[in-house]
C-alpha positions as CSV (number, residue, x, y, z in Angstrom):
1,M,0.2,-0.2,0.3
2,T,1.5,3.2,-0.7
3,T,1.7,6.5,1.9
4,E,-0.9,8.4,-0.6
5,T,-3.4,5.1,-0.3
6,A,-2.9,4.6,3.4
7,L,-3.5,8.2,3.7
8,G,-6.8,8.2,1.6
9,A,-7.9,5.2,3.8
10,T,-7.1,6.7,7.1
11,L,-8.9,10.3,5.8
12,E,-12.2,7.7,5.1
13,R,-12.1,6.6,8.6
14,A,-11.4,9.7,10.5
15,A,-14.5,11.5,8.4
16,A,-16.5,8.4,8.9
17,T,-15.8,8.9,12.5
18,L,-16.9,12.4,12.5
19,R,-20.0,11.7,10.6
20,A,-21.1,9.2,13.1
21,M,-20.4,11.7,15.9
22,A,-21.8,14.8,14.0
23,Y,-25.4,14.1,15.7
24,D,-26.2,15.8,19.2
25,H,-28.2,12.8,20.6
26,R,-25.2,10.2,19.5
27,L,-22.5,12.7,20.9
28,H,-25.1,12.8,24.1
29,L,-24.9,9.1,23.9
30,L,-20.9,8.9,24.0
31,L,-20.4,11.6,26.7
32,L,-23.3,9.2,28.9
33,L,-20.7,6.5,28.1
34,H,-18.0,8.3,29.1
35,D,-18.7,7.8,32.7
36,G,-19.2,4.0,32.4
37,E,-20.7,1.3,30.7
38,Q,-24.6,1.1,30.5
39,T,-27.7,-0.5,29.3
40,P,-30.0,0.9,26.6
41,G,-32.8,1.5,29.1
42,A,-30.4,3.3,31.3
43,L,-29.2,5.5,28.2
44,A,-32.8,6.2,27.2
45,A,-33.7,8.0,30.7
46,A,-30.6,9.6,31.3
47,A,-30.8,11.4,27.4
48,D,-34.8,12.0,27.9
49,L,-35.1,9.6,24.6
50,E,-37.7,7.2,23.3
51,P,-35.5,3.3,23.6
52,T,-36.4,3.1,19.7
53,L,-34.5,6.0,19.3
54,V,-31.5,4.9,21.4
55,A,-31.2,1.8,19.7
56,H,-31.6,3.2,16.5
57,H,-28.0,5.5,17.4
58,L,-26.5,2.8,19.5
59,R,-26.6,0.4,16.5
60,Y,-24.8,3.7,14.1
61,L,-22.5,4.5,16.7
62,R,-21.3,0.5,17.1
63,D,-21.3,0.3,13.2
64,A,-18.7,2.9,13.2
65,R,-16.7,1.2,15.9
66,L,-16.9,4.0,18.6
67,I,-18.9,1.8,21.0
68,R,-18.7,-1.8,21.8
69,R,-21.9,-4.4,22.8
70,R,-21.5,-6.7,26.0
71,R,-24.2,-9.3,26.7
72,Q,-24.5,-10.7,30.1
73,G,-26.9,-12.9,30.2
74,R,-30.3,-11.4,29.1
75,N,-29.1,-8.1,29.9
76,V,-26.7,-5.9,27.2
77,F,-24.1,-3.4,28.1
78,Y,-22.7,-0.4,26.0
79,S,-19.5,1.2,26.5
80,L,-16.6,3.6,24.8
81,A,-14.9,1.6,22.2
82,S,-11.1,2.3,23.8
83,A,-9.6,4.7,25.4
84,A,-8.9,6.7,22.2
85,T,-12.6,7.3,21.9
86,S,-13.0,8.3,25.7
87,Q,-10.2,11.1,24.6
88,L,-12.0,12.0,20.8
89,V,-15.1,12.7,22.9
90,Q,-13.3,14.9,25.6
91,D,-11.4,16.8,22.7
92,V,-14.5,17.0,20.7
93,I,-16.5,18.7,23.9
94,R,-13.4,20.4,25.0
95,F,-13.3,22.4,21.2
96,A,-17.1,23.2,21.2
97,R,-16.6,24.8,24.7
98,Q,-13.8,26.5,23.6
99,L,-16.0,28.1,20.6
100,S,-18.5,29.7,23.1
Protein backbone atom coordinates (compact mmCIF):
# COMPACT_ATOMS: atom_id res chain seq x y z
CA MET A 1 0.00 0.00 0.00
CA THR A 2 1.43 3.35 -0.98
CA THR A 3 1.63 6.25 1.42
CA GLU A 4 -0.98 8.13 -0.57
CA THR A 5 -3.35 5.15 -0.48
CA ALA A 6 -2.80 4.71 3.26
CA LEU A 7 -3.49 8.40 3.84
CA GLY A 8 -6.66 8.18 1.78
CA ALA A 9 -7.90 5.22 3.83
CA THR A 10 -7.09 7.04 7.06
CA LEU A 11 -8.92 10.17 5.93
CA GLU A 12 -11.93 8.10 4.93
CA ARG A 13 -12.07 6.44 8.38
CA ALA A 14 -11.66 9.82 10.08
CA ALA A 15 -14.52 11.31 8.08
CA ALA A 16 -16.75 8.32 8.90
CA THR A 17 -15.96 8.76 12.60
CA LEU A 18 -16.81 12.45 12.51
CA ARG A 19 -20.06 11.75 10.61
CA ALA A 20 -21.05 9.24 13.30
CA MET A 21 -20.44 11.83 16.01
CA ALA A 22 -22.05 14.71 14.10
CA TYR A 23 -25.49 14.34 15.63
CA ASP A 24 -26.31 15.79 19.04
CA HIS A 25 -28.09 12.67 20.35
CA ARG A 26 -25.17 10.43 19.41
CA LEU A 27 -22.68 12.77 20.98
CA HIS A 28 -24.82 12.88 24.13
CA LEU A 29 -24.84 9.06 24.26
CA LEU A 30 -21.06 9.03 23.88
CA LEU A 31 -20.77 11.50 26.76
CA LEU A 32 -22.98 9.31 28.93
CA LEU A 33 -20.87 6.27 28.07
CA HIS A 34 -17.76 8.23 28.99
CA ASP A 35 -18.88 7.73 32.60
CA GLY A 36 -18.89 3.96 32.12
CA GLU A 37 -20.80 1.01 30.80
CA GLN A 38 -24.60 1.40 30.60
CA THR A 39 -27.70 -0.39 29.37
CA PRO A 40 -29.82 1.02 26.55
CA GLY A 41 -32.63 1.66 29.04
CA ALA A 42 -30.37 3.67 31.33
CA LEU A 43 -29.08 5.66 28.36
CA ALA A 44 -32.63 6.36 27.15
CA ALA A 45 -33.65 7.61 30.61
CA ALA A 46 -30.53 9.73 31.07
CA ALA A 47 -30.79 11.28 27.60
CA ASP A 48 -34.59 11.63 27.80
CA LEU A 49 -34.98 9.79 24.48
CA GLU A 50 -37.27 7.04 23.27
CA PRO A 51 -35.67 3.59 23.61
CA THR A 52 -36.15 2.87 19.89
CA LEU A 53 -34.27 6.07 19.00
CA VAL A 54 -31.47 5.15 21.40
CA ALA A 55 -31.26 1.68 19.83
CA HIS A 56 -30.93 3.26 16.38
CA HIS A 57 -28.14 5.59 17.50
CA LEU A 58 -26.32 2.83 19.39
CA ARG A 59 -26.36 0.68 16.26
CA TYR A 60 -24.93 3.58 14.23
CA LEU A 61 -22.19 4.24 16.81
CA ARG A 62 -21.37 0.56 17.00
CA ASP A 63 -21.11 0.30 13.21
CA ALA A 64 -18.69 3.25 13.34
CA ARG A 65 -16.65 1.32 15.95
CA LEU A 66 -17.02 4.08 18.55
CA ILE A 67 -18.76 1.82 21.07
CA ARG A 68 -18.86 -1.86 21.89
CA ARG A 69 -21.58 -4.13 23.19
CA ARG A 70 -21.36 -6.81 25.85
CA ARG A 71 -24.03 -9.35 26.69
CA GLN A 72 -24.48 -10.74 30.16
CA GLY A 73 -27.38 -13.15 30.24
CA ARG A 74 -30.41 -11.26 28.96
CA ASN A 75 -28.81 -7.87 29.56
CA VAL A 76 -26.84 -5.81 27.04
CA PHE A 77 -24.26 -3.25 28.11
CA TYR A 78 -22.60 -0.60 25.99
CA SER A 79 -19.28 1.15 26.55
CA LEU A 80 -16.85 3.30 24.63
CA ALA A 81 -14.70 1.21 22.32
CA SER A 82 -11.33 2.42 23.59
CA ALA A 83 -9.38 5.02 25.50
CA ALA A 84 -8.86 6.77 22.15
CA THR A 85 -12.64 7.10 21.77
CA SER A 86 -12.86 8.56 25.26
CA GLN A 87 -10.14 11.08 24.45
CA LEU A 88 -11.83 12.02 21.16
CA VAL A 89 -15.15 12.72 22.90
CA GLN A 90 -13.39 14.84 25.53
CA ASP A 91 -11.48 16.77 22.87
CA VAL A 92 -14.62 17.48 20.82
CA ILE A 93 -16.48 18.79 23.86
CA ARG A 94 -13.48 20.86 24.96
CA PHE A 95 -13.19 22.34 21.46
CA ALA A 96 -16.92 23.20 21.36
CA ARG A 97 -16.73 24.91 24.75
CA GLN A 98 -13.83 27.05 23.57
CA LEU A 99 -15.95 28.32 20.67
CA SER A 100 -18.43 29.91 23.08
